[in-house]
N, C-alpha and C positions, 0 to 999 in steps of 0.2 A: 444533380451530383457531381461527383470527384470522377465519376467513369460513366461514360454513356455505353460500353460497350458489353457491361457482364451486369446488367439492371437483373435485381432480384423482385418476386413481386413481392407488394406490402411492404416494401422500405425505400426509402426516398429521404432525401436530403435537402431542408431548404438554406437560406443563408443564415438563421438562427438557432435550427436544431436538428435532428433526425425524428422522422415518425417512423412508426410499424400500423400499417392499417391504418394511415391516417389519423394516431394518436401520436403525439408529440412525446417521447423519451429522452432522458438526459443519462445515459450508459454510463457506468463506473467500469473502469478497467484499472485491471492491476498486473503489474509483470511478475512471472513467473519463469525462471528459465529451467526447462524440461532438462536439458543435459546437466545443469547443475543440480537436480534433486534426483535423491534414487528412485527408480521405478514405482519399486513395491510403495513409496510415499506419493507419487501423483494422486492417488484417489481422495487421501485423507488432506492434502495440500489444497486440494481445489473445493473441498467441503468446508475447510477452513474460509477459504476466499468467498465462498458462495456466504457463509453466516456472517460475514461480515461486510454485507452488501454488496460486493462485487458483482458486476453483469457480466463482464467481459475479462477473459485472460489473457494477457500479453506475453508473448514470449520472442527474443530473439532467435534465431537460426543462427549458430555458430559453425561457419564453414570449417575453421579451426578445428572443433570438436570432431566433425564427422569425418575429415578428410586428413589423416596423417601424414600421408605421403601420394604424390603421382598417381593416379589409377586406381587408389584406395579409399571408397566412401563405406562407411558404414550407419546403419538405419537401425542397429539392433539394441536390446535392453534398453538404457535411459537415454538413447539416443533414437528412439523410434518416433517420431514426430507424429507421423499417421495415427501411432495407437494414442499420443498424446491429445491430438484433435479429438478422436471418437470418443475417448473418455470426458473430456472437456464438454462436450454436445450432452453426453449422457448424464451428466452432472448437474446439465442446465445452464451452461454458461457459454456464449460466445467466445469466436475465438479473432485475434489478429496476430499474424506471423510478421516478424519485422526479420526481412528475409536477408538484407544488406546488399551487396557481399559484404562490404567493411561495417561493422555493427558498433565499435569499440567496446563499450560496456566491460569497461578494466580488464579486457583480455587481452594475451600477447598478439603483437601486428593488428589491434583491433579487430581482431576475429580473423584474419588472413592465417591460412597455413605456413610455415616456414617456406617452403618451397614455392608459394605462392608471392609470398614477399621478397623472396630473392630472384625473383624471375625479372628478365631486363626488359620490363613494360612501364609504361607511366600509368600506373595505379590509380585506380577511381577515375577516371575518364574513359573517351571513345578510341583510346589506343586499339587497333583491332588485335594486337597481341593479348592485349586485356581482356577483351572482348570475348575471347576465341576462351580463355579460362573458365571466365564467368559462364557462358553458354552452357560449357561443360556441366558445371558445378548444377547452375540454374535446372538442367536436364533432368539430371540425379534427384535434386529435390522435388522437381515437379512429380516425378512418377512416384517417388515415396511418398507424396502425400495423395496423388491421384485424385479419383472421383471425389475425395474428402474436401476439395477446395470448394467444391457446392454447399459446405458447412462454413465454413470463413467468413468473418464478416469484413475483415478488413486486410491488407497487405502493406508494409511500409517499405520503401523505395531505399535502400543507403541510410545514412545517419550524418547529420550535422554537416553537408554538402551545401556549401553557400555561393557558389557562383558558377553553377555548370546546370543551369536547367535540362537544357538538351541532355547531358547524360542521364540526368532522372528519366527525361522521355526514353532513351535509348533504351535502358533498364526496365522499364514497365513494357515495353514490346517485346523485349528479351522473356521477360518472365510469362507473359502471356503466350509465345511462341512454346514456352516448356510446358504448357498445361496448365499456369497457375490462374486462377481466376478471383477477384471477390468484387462485389458489391461497391467496397471503398478501398480505394487506392491512398495511401497517406505518405506525408515526408516531413522531419523536422523543419519548423521555421526560422527557431529564434537565431538571433543576431543579423536580422533584415536578410534573412535567405534567399535567394533568387528561384522562386519555383517554377515550374513550367505551368502557363495558365490553363486555369479549369481542368487539369491531369491531376493532380492529389489534391486531396484535404491537407490545409495547413495543421501542424500540431506544435503546440508551445512547450516550456517546462517551468518549473517555479521552486529555488531551492533556499532555503533559508543560512544556508551554512556550504561551504565545499570543501573537500580535500585537496583540492585541483589550485588554490591558491597557495602564496609563497609561506611558511613556516611561520613569519612573523608578519604579515600582513593583517591589519585593522577587519574589523566588521564590514564587508565591504557594500556600499551601498545599492547594488545590485541585488545582493542577498536581501538586505532592509527593506527592499521596495514590496515585498513580497509578502510583509505584514499591514499593507496599506491597501485602502479599496482603491482602485484604479481602472482604466480602460487601456491602458499600456500591456500587452500582454508578453511583449518578447523581453527576452534575458539575455544580453549580449555576454553575461558572464559564462554560462554555460558551453564550455570545451574550447575556451579561450586559452588555457594549458596547453591544448593539443596542436590547434591553430599556429600557436608560437613555435612549439618544437619542432614541428612539420613545416615551417613556413607556408603555413596555408592562407591566405587571403579571403577575409571573410567580405561579406558583401557591404556596401559602402552606401550609406546616406537611405536606405529603404525606410519602408514605413515600420512602427514599431507596433500598431494596432493591427487585428484583422482582417483580410481582404474583406471587402463589401459582397463578396460572392459567397462565403462561408463564414460558418458560426466559428464562436471564438471555443476552442477544444485543445484540451492538454493532453500527451501521454507521459510527462515526467515531471508530475510534482511529487515532490519529496515523500516517499514513503520512509525516509529514513538518511542513512549517510554512509556512505562507504569509508573507511578508514585507511589513509595512505600514511607512510612510516614516517614523512616529515610533518602532517598534520592530521590530528586525529579529532575531529569536530564528535561530538555525542549529542542530538538532538535529543529533547523533551519530547513527551508524547504531546503537549500542549503545543511546542513549536509547529509540531509537524500539521497537526491539527488547525491549528491559527490559518497556515498559507491555503489548506485545502477551503476552509470557510471563507476566507475572502475572496478564492475564485470562485464561488457558488454568489457572491455578492456582486461579484464583478460580472457576470451576466455569463459563466461557465455552460456552454453547453455538452459537455464531456469531462467527465472528472477520470485522469490516466495518472497512475501512480508508479513511481520506481524508484526503488523494488517496493513491491508489496509481500513477497517472498523471497527470503534469503536463502543460500544454497552452497554449496561447496563445488569448488573447480574440479573437474577431472585429475587426476594424478598424473603426472609427465614428469621425465627427468630433467627436462629444460624449465620446466613451470607454465603454466596457461595464462599465468597472470601478466598483466602489464605491470612493464618495470624498467627502472633505469639499463638495464641491461639490454633490451631490445629497443633501447631510442626514446622511450616514451616518458613522459616527466614527474611520473611518480612510482613508488615500490608499494604495491600493493601485498599482501599476505599471500602466500603461494595457493593456499587451499581453500581458508575460510572467505567465503562472501555472505557474512552474516546481513549488512548494510543497517544494522539497526532498523530492519524491518517490522512493520506488524505481525509477521508470521515470521520466526528468527530460523537461522540456519538448521536448528536444533527441533525445528518445529513447534517450538511454546510460542506462545501467543503475547507479544509486548502490550503494554499499555494504549499503545497506540491504537491496537486494534479496534478498542475500546470507544477511543475518542473520534476515530474516523466512522465506526459502524453507525451512531448516531446520525451523523451527516448522511449516510448513506439510506439509512430506516428513512428520513426525512423525504429525502430524493425517491425514494422508491414510492412513497403515500402522494407527494405532492410534485413530481417532478413532471407530467402532463399538464399543470396548472403553470408551474415556474417558467418551461420553456415558454411559452408565451409571455412570459413578462421579462423585456428587456431592463438592463441596470442602469441608474440614475444617481448621482452623486450629488450631496448637498451643496450648497452655496458657499458654505463655510467649511473649509476640510484643511487636515494638514498642510503646511506649505515648505514640507521638503521631509526628508527620512530621517530628518534631526529633531522634528515636532514631536516630543512626548506629552504635550499639553491639550491638543485641540482632540475630539473624540471621534475615532474611526468609525464612520459607519456609511449605509449603502442602503437603496431601496431596489428591490425588482417589482414591479407592478405591470399590469395591463392596460393602467388608469383607472380602474375600479376597485382593484384588489392587490393585495401583493403580501412580501415579506420584509421586513424591516431586520438588516444585517447590523451586528456591534462587533466589533473585534477589539478590546481591548488586552493585547499581551504580545510582548516580542521578547526574545532571547537578549542575555549580554548588556543588554540598557534598561534597566527593570523600569516599569512605571505605577505611577499611585493611582490610587483610588480617583477615579472621576468623579468630581460633585455636581448634584443637582442637575442631571440629563432630563430634558425633555427635548421631545421630536414634533416636529411640523413637516406634515405633507402634503402634496397637493395632488387630488385626486381629479377626476371629471366632475363629482358632486360637490366639490370643493376642499376647503383647507380640515384639515385632520391634527386634531394636536394633542398627544396623549406623553406618559400618562396623566391620569389626575392632579398628581402631587409629584413634583421632581424625584427621581431616586439616582441613589448613588451607584456608580460602577465600578467594580471590585476590579483589580487586575488580574486577570486571566479569564474575563470574560468572554465567551463566543455565544451570541445570543442570535436568535431566529426569531421575532415575533411576527403573529400572526397581524393583517391591517385588513379589515374588510372581506375576512374570510368567511364562505357561507358552505355551511354543513349541516346537512338534515334539516333544511329550510331557516336555520337560525344564521343570521350573521354577525359573528364577532368582529366590534369597530375595531377593536385592538385587544392585544394581552401584553403582559409582561412577564411573559413564560415561554420557553422555546419551546416551537411547534415540533412534535415528534412524529406522530402517522395517527392514520384514520382506520378506526378499526369498521367495518362493516356491521349492520345490524338492522332491526325494524326502526330503533334509535340507535343513531351511529355514536361511535365514541369519539370525540377527538382528546387526543394523548399529548398532554404539555408537560414538559419538563422544566419546572423549577431552576431558574439558575441561581447559585452559591449568592449568596449575601442582598440578592433583590427580591423582596417581598413579589409575589405573584397576585396581578389583580388583571381582571377584564371588564370591558364595557359592551354590552349588546346594545345594536344599534345607539339609538339616542339615550339609551337607558342610565342612570346614573351606574359608576362603575362598583365591581363587585369586589371584595378582596376575596382571594382564593387560598384556602390553606392545603398546603401538600399532603398527599396521603396515599393510601392503597384502594381510597373508594370514592367513585366519583359525583361531580352535581347534577344535577337534573335541570338543562335548561328548556324552557316551554315560551313559546310565543304564538301570535295567531299564525306564523305560517311554518311553523313547525317544532320538532323537538330534539335536544342535543345534549349527550352527556358530555361533560368536561372533566376529565380524569389529570389532574396535576400530580405526576410522580415527584418525591423527593428531590433536591439535588444529590443528596450522596446516594441516591440507587442509578446516578449515572452510570457508573461502569459494570452494572450489573442487567443493563438491559439490551435484550434481543427482541427479533420480529422474524418469525419464519412466514415467508409470502407464500409458501408453497400450502399452508394449512389457512388461507385466506387470512392473511397478516394474524397471526397468532403473537400476542403480547407476552413475552416470558421474561422471568426474574431470575438469575443466577451468577452467583460470582464464580462459578464453575466453566469450563469450556464447552459450548453447545455447538453440536453439529446436527441435522437433518438431513434422510434420503428423499428424491426426487418425491414421495408421497408426503413431505415433510412429517415421518417418523423421526423423534429426537434420540441422540444416544448424548451423553454426557462423558468427559475425560478428565480426570483430576488426580492432582498428587494428593488430596487432602483423605483425611479419615473419612470424613462424609461429604456428601453432595447433596444439594438441595435445589430444586427448580419449582417457581411457579409460575402457572400462567393465570392470565385474565380473562374471565367470561363474561362476553358485553352483555348477555340476556341476563344472568344473577348479579351482573355489576358488581363483582368479586373476585378477589387472587384465591386460588386452592394450587396444593400442594401436588404435585404430579409423582405418581407411582414410579419410580425408575427402578430397573433393577433384572435380574441378579445382583449383585453390590458386594464387589471383593477390595476391601479397605487394601489400599496401598501401603507398600514396604517403605520405609525410608531408611537409613544409617550414616552415620558420620564416615567419613573414609579414612585412617590413616594413611600418611606419606613418608615413607621410608628414605631419607636421603642415601641415595646411591653416589653421588657425587659434589662438593660445594661448589658454588660459580666462584670464577676468580674475576680479577681487577679488570673492566672494562673500559675501552676507550673513551674519549668523548665522542668521537664519530667514527665511522667507518668507510668512508669517500662522501663524494657528493656528486650531484649531477646537476649544473644549469644553477648552482649555487644552491641547492635542495639536498638537505643530510640522505642517505643512502641507506638503506636497512644490510645489516651484515648478511656475509655471503655463507656458504656452509660451513667450510672451515671455521670460522670465525664464530659462528653461533654454537657450533658443539666444543668449541675451544673454552667458551667461558660461559656457557650456560650450566646452571646446576640442574641433576637428573632425581627424580623420585619416582620409587617405586610405588604405586598406587594398590592399595589391599583393597580390592572389593568383597563387599558379600556374594556369595554362589547365588543368589537370587536375581543380582543385576545381570547375569549373562541369559536368564532366561526372557525370550522375544516379548512373551506374554505381560511381562511387567514393564516394555517398553521404556526402561530406565532412562533418567535425565542425571548425568553430572555436572553439578554446579562449583564451580572453582570462583573462589574469592583470593584475588593477587594483587599485585605490583609488581610493575617493573618495565621492560622494554618488549620482548618477544617471546612469546608461549606456545609451545608445540605439544601436542599430545599424539604418540605413539603406541600402536598396538602392535606386540612383537616387533618391535624395533621400525613398524615403518609405517611414517607420519602419515594422521588419517585426518587434523586439521590443524588450524594455528590461528593466532590473534596477535594483533597488535594492542597494547594496554592502552586504555582511555579510562580507568578508572569504575569502567563497569564491569559486572560479574561476568564470567563465560560459562553458558550451557554448551554442553555435548550431549548429543544422542549416541547411547550405547551400541543401540542395534545399528543405526547405521554408520557408526566408526566399524563394524565390523568385529566388536570384541564379544568373544566366545568362551566358554569355560575352559580355564586352563591358561589363557591366553595372558602374557605380561604385558601390564600397561603402564608406560612409565609417560611422566612430566618434564617437559623440558623447559626453562624458565631464565631467560638471559635479564640480568640486572641493566639498569638506565643509570648514566651517568648524571649526575646530578647537574653537571655545565653541559647536559646536551641541549640542541637546539631545537630539538622536536617539540612541536607543538601541542599539549594538551590542555583539556577542559579545567577550568579554573581550580576545581577542587583537588583534581588529579596535581596541578601544580602544585598548590600547597603542602600534598604530600611528597613531592620528588624534594622541591626546595628543602624540606626538614631533613635530607637525609643527607649522610654526607660520608663517602665520596659518592654514592652508589644507592640507589633504591633498589631490594629485590624483597619480597614478602609475600608468603603464601598462608594467609590468613585463616581461609578453610575450605575444606571439601565436604560435597554432602552429595550423595546418592540418592535419588526418589522415585521409585516406580509410580506409573501413573495406573488407577482403575479406570475400566470403561464399563457404562452401563446402558444400556437401552430401554426406549420404553416399550411395555408390552403392546402388541400388535393387538388391535380391537380382537372381542373373543367374539365367535359368533355362535349360534346357537341355532339349532334347525329342529323344527318341529311340523306339525300337520294343523290343517284346520279340520272343523266338523266334518267338511265335504270332501277332506283328503288332498286337499292342496297344501304343498309346501309352506311352509314360512319360515323367515331366517329373520332372527334378531341380532344386532350387532350393537356394542357397547357406544359406537360413536354415531349412530344412525336409527333413524325411526326403523320401527318392522317393517319389512316390506313382503310382499307375497309373491312367490315365483309363478308364473303363468306356463 
């Protein structure tokens, strides 16, 4: 274990995986900052995470948010970290608290309150003056969480600390003295960080692009690395900008692979990407999913995403965001922290939610087997990040069975279809070559094909469709998902291959050793697949957003006029439509924007810091921005409609204000902008204004290629308000099982329920 003092019964850690009651598990953690999310949204966000297959919620604890002045420390409202822990556990999620005290997270001073930042101490060291400040903060935090630490799975110390293992050891001691305890203590390990031996679980990260490099920087090799299978887990690029700005020395020449003492684990795989003023990456859902997929193929024992849920910075006159004004290398939006996450700032699901959800469904069903399967790489593999010709694949196997992972996607430099792929893997029983005939691998393929997988007593020698889940039953159902452009087939033991036809009905395989249903879902259903583990791995298909409670009872949330959910019944071997209701069709309307003031000519830049363009200050923004009053329908103020405002625009910086108070903002990157009107504080009679700043055509900020094309076509500046639409969202819930009570002939009570066999009460 990474901790010998706070041992929790049933939980242990080997150098390859985590176990619960002796069973290997692969956790999936997603970052959600409770202090960046309104408290009334916590429960919904946690359910959304759980529905996405997340099993652990991780959160930074921002000293800055809790303690604005010496002696003042708040733990109320959406700062009530103890209540957040309770709610997460109640939802069925475990918790990792990342307590800092320095956290970064694109926050002001890296999360230090201004009064701490100004203190005459050597920050992030064992300076007694600094430790005295930390001891007081840790004491308050320990008291606020209290005995709930008995429910906390892990605690992260500091963040991106590279050459001070002794300080991490000191922080761990101080945290324990403050009443904090967890079975696993962690620390970030990237850039060869020197960590106290055997004291913390090293955690890694992986981003395919980043806002923290210079505006004119090319797609860096450390970003490109993550689209390949590899056993090198370290990413020296993460945090390099802050190290440079603060003259922080990184560790030198350390190992770039995990310690032999610990499993390969992550806490910061890209769930999206933040948007800085000078550089505005916009990863696609497939970009995000490919990195995560490669890490599973690389041998991941813990999938951890940053961010999984976006949010909004607390309001402050100085701003709570990282900025040039506070000496940091990047200007971030003052309020909006959407991060292009699977669950955005407004609470809407991004396409990456579905892309990652399928991977997490797979880990839930097969993680106990996969954890026992180390990763191996083929003899012939890419010769560097420039190689766009050699197929990228890896095998996870225990020597008898396994899963073959294929990743054939990367952003910025498109890949062509790979022609004529066949694979050869060597297992204990000998070499296995498949498929029977070579297949073409289209660009965009993320495959996880089973090899010698046994279920229901039937051994699948190989299949060319991705493993999704395994449904229990008298005859189990192996659910595969067809990969777009690849005809699915499989072989049972030494029998001839079978061509599979994707559809919504299974094929029955029977051998002398057992029986197995194989259901191959069509590739076009990929975005509609959900699995509710609370209901015995209930397989669902829906284009709408699904959530469920601890008992597995479904609810549907959508902005569409109708909602449909189909559930698979393994016994009946078919999908059936679920009754969901009562249903009230959501309202929607186009929003008229009345121009109150036209934009003025903007300069090419507003200043710079360390060679990077700076965001406009408040005075410059108000001087140049166009102002529009939005005419919203009356129903948009009703919380029952939970209205989303979608703004399609082009320019530089946007800000939404309610009665003159800024509620959220955005740097333009070519994507549409979603605002939750309830969370923004909109109410009947309030004035909502939209403020849009143009972007000079000659600006040096970096935007995605499609946005750049639109910018260069403008002269001399770009400003457009393409459309604004408000959409209400309806919610319907699966009816509770109906119970009917009667009596037998001898007077005993008998209970009938729609979803159970009748039983007689004694």
